[in-house]
N, C-alpha and C positions, 0 to 999 in steps of 0.2 A: 448427579456428577458434581454439583456445587458442594453438596455435603461431603462427598468423598474428598474433594479438594481441600476443604476447610480442615477435615480431620488429618489429611496428609501434611498440611502446613503446620498444624499444632504438634504433629508427631515428629517433626524434624525433616520432612521431605523437602521443605524449602520451595525452590522455584517450581518443582514438579507439581506440588500442591497448588500453587498459584495458577499454574497452567490449567489444571483441571477446573478451578474456579472460573477462569477466563473463558474456557470453552463451554463450561456448563451454563454460564450466563447467556451465551449465544443460543444454546439449545432451549433454555427456559423461556427467554423473553423474545426469541425470534421464531415464531411458529410458522411464518411464511417466508418465502425467499425475499420479498420486498422488505419485511421487517428485519431480516438478518442483514441485508445490505445497509439499512439505516443504522443499525447498531455498530457495524464495522466502520462505517463512515465517521460516526461520532468518536470512536475510540482511536482510529488509526488514519483518519482522512488526511491526505497530503503526503503521507510517508511512502517512499519508494523502497524497493528491495535493497538498493545500494545504500540506503540510509541505515539499515539495520544489520546487514550481513557482516560476517567476519571475512575480510578480504584476504586473498592469497592463502588459503588454508593449507596446512600440512597434508601431504599425500603419501600414499604407500603403493609400491608396485604389486600387481596382482600375482606375480610369479613366486613371491616368497611364501614360506609356510606360515601358518597361524602362530606357531611357537615363536618364529622370528619376529612376527609383528608384535607379539606381546613383549618379548625381551628387548628388541632394538627400537621400538617405537613407543608403545603405550606406556611402559614403565619409565622410560626416559623423558618423554615429552608430556605426559599426563594429559593426553587428548583422548576423548571418548568416541570419536568418529573420524574416519579417514576416507576421503575420496580415493578410490582405487584407479590407478592409471595403467595403461598398457605400455608396450615398449616404445611407442611414439609419443608418450606423454599425454595421451588423450584420456579423459575420464570415461571409465567403462562400468563402474560399480561404486557401491558405498559399503564400507565395513564399520560396524558398530560394536560396542562392548557386548550388547545382547547377543549378537551373532557369534562372538568369540566364546561366550559362555556356553553356547549351544553345542560347541565342539568338545567332545570328551578329551580330557587332558592327555590321555594315552594316544590320541590320534592327531594331535595338533602338529607334530613334526612331519607327518605324511600328508597333511591336508593343506592345499594352497589357499591363499586368501581369495583368489578369484573364484574358487569352487564354492565358497560358502557366503561370499558377499552378495548383497542385493544388487542385481543387474540394474543398469541405468534405466532400463525400460520400466522398472518397478519403483523408481525413485522419483520424488517430486523434483521437477526442474523448473527454474524460473530465470527470467532475464533481469538485468540490473534495473531497468525502468518499469518493471511490473509494480502495480500498487500492492502494498502490504496487506490491505484489507481483503484483497482477492486471494492472497496466499494463505491466510489463516485457516479457512475451512479445509484447504487441501492438506495442510500439515496436520490438522486435527484428525484426519482419517488415514494418515500415513503410518505404517508400522514403524518406519525408521525415525519419524519425528523430526526430520531434517530435509532441507531442500538444497540441491546443488544449483549454484548460480552460474550460468553459462552466457558468454558474450560471443556470438558467432562461433559456437562450438568450443571456445576456450574457457577453461575453468577459471573464474575470477573470484568466487566466494562461496560461502556456505551459510545457511540460515537455520537456526534451531529455535525452539520455543523460548529458550533462555535469551536469545538476542531480541525477540519481540517483547518479552516482559521488560527487559532493560530499556528498550526504547519507550515503552509506556511510562516507566518510572521517570525517565529523563524528561518526557513531555510534560509530566505533572509539575516539574520544576520551572518550566518555561511559561510565562504568561501568554495568553492568546494574543494574536496581533490585533490592533485596534480596528474597529470597523470603519470603513470609509464613510464620510458624511453623505447624507442623502442628496441626490442630485436635484437642483431646483427645477420646478416645472417650467417647461418652455411656454412663452407667451404665444397665444394663437396669432397666426398671420392674418392681416386684414383680407376681407373677401376681394376676389378679383372679378372683373367684368370687362366686356369690350370697351374700348375707348369712347368717351363722349356720353356715357350713360350714367344715371344716378344710382348710387349704391348707399345703403345705410352705413353710417359711421359706427365703429365699435362703441363710442360713448354717446350713442343716440339717446336723447331724453335727458341728458345731464346738462346743467348750465355751462355755457361757454364763457370762461372768464374774460376773454378778449372783447366780446361784443355784448355780453350780458343777456343772451337769450339761448334757449335750448338749441344745441347743434344737432339737427336731425339728419340733414343730407349734405353731401358735398359732391362736387362735380370733378370728374377726372378730365382735365383739359385736353383738347385735341392738340396734336403737334402743329406748330406754325407752318403754313405753306411757304415753300421757297418762292421768291419773287420771280414773276414770269419775264 
């Protein structure tokens, strides 16, 4: 897949080729689930879906014909994917150019968008706070190559592989945050014992500068008795 991506990039496929390289690297270098998670964390760690999504995407009603979608939406707005909404404005499907092309030109006037769009049960759905590194493998296996972003059932965005590639390119322009300085080691607390007993000092065996001999023991004094 990496080789296919490189060939696609050199052949003018642009972002699509880069996406194949991106996914191919996961497959090549991530032979286990743990390794795959490590690779995704290195590339996309810290990014949330809200950071890469296209907010408030253009939508299309499912009741219109495919011909109307092409003439009134795609050719005017130059968008390649439309979340499909019902009469109440709820997202119910996803329509892409690939699905438009699958409808013969002679049948587009009589075919509704809802009839050929991918139902939402087959579409990748994410929430704004989901980590991007968990979304990548789901998009890689999705026929539509896009995810609808819902917040409590309301459509708030859409994510494509183009959005993720752009986020990676922007991340390369940003220097990594400085690492925090190492925390100093805490000094051990002196040993505790019942009152009035002898305990070794932490500096036992070292010369005591005040009295000039090794300080080996010290006494924890008893509290003074109150006068009777």
